[in-house]
C-alpha positions in Angstrom: 72.8 121.1 137.8 69.2 121.2 136.7 66.6 119.6 139.0 63.7 119.6 136.6 62.2 116.1 136.0 62.1 116.6 132.2 65.9 117.3 132.2 66.6 114.1 134.1 64.4 112.2 131.6 66.2 113.7 128.7 69.6 112.7 130.1 68.4 109.1 130.5 67.2 109.0 126.9 70.4 110.6 125.4 73.0 108.9 127.5 72.4 105.3 126.2 73.0 106.4 122.6 76.4 107.9 123.5 77.3 104.7 125.4 76.2 102.5 122.5 78.8 104.0 120.1 80.6 101.2 118.3 84.2 100.7 119.3 86.9 101.3 116.7 87.7 98.2 114.7 91.2 97.0 114.3 93.0 96.6 111.0 91.2 94.3 108.6 92.9 91.3 107.2 93.7 90.6 103.5 91.3 88.1 102.0 94.0 85.9 100.5 96.9 86.0 103.0 95.3 87.3 106.2 97.9 90.1 106.4 96.7 93.2 108.3 96.2 95.9 105.7 94.3 98.7 107.6 93.9 101.8 105.5 96.3 100.6 102.7 94.0 97.8 101.6 92.8 97.5 98.0 89.1 96.7 97.4 88.5 94.5 94.4 85.5 94.3 92.1 84.6 91.0 93.9 84.2 93.0 97.1 87.1 91.5 99.0 90.0 93.5 100.6 93.6 92.7 99.5 97.1 93.6 100.4 99.4 95.3 97.9 100.9 92.0 96.8 97.5 90.3 96.1 95.6 93.3 94.8 95.7 92.3 91.1 92.9 90.1 89.8 95.3 87.5 88.3 97.0 86.9 91.6 93.9 86.1 93.7 92.2 84.1 91.0 89.4 86.5 90.1 88.2 87.2 86.6 86.5 90.4 85.7 85.6 91.2 82.1 86.4 94.9 81.9 85.4 95.1 78.2 81.8 93.9 78.9 81.5 96.2 81.9 82.6 99.2 79.8 80.1 98.2 77.1 77.2 98.0 79.6 78.1 101.3 81.2 78.3 103.0 77.7 74.9 101.5 76.7 73.3 102.6 79.9 74.7 106.1 79.6 73.8 106.5 75.9 70.4 105.1 75.2 69.5 104.2 71.6 67.8 107.1 69.8 65.6 106.3 66.8 64.2 109.0 64.5 60.5 109.3 64.0 59.2 107.8 60.8 57.5 110.0 58.3 54.2 109.1 56.6 54.8 108.5 52.9 52.7 110.6 50.5 
């Protein structure tokens, strides 16, 4: 189409990026039973992916203290405020 040398150079630079696009990955397996879960997988606080049967923390032997996590989130969102002290007369 175009015979300009810069156009050919531009095509050589852009073409490898398009060819290097990552192929689509298949469905990912559940961490406990290796069942293919795909888009319906549940991500746990531990970072693993689980099927519908093993999504609960008690089923896949994972302990997460939700009470402590909520306390830390509340403490981070609401810092302690202390009133300025007044000089006594």
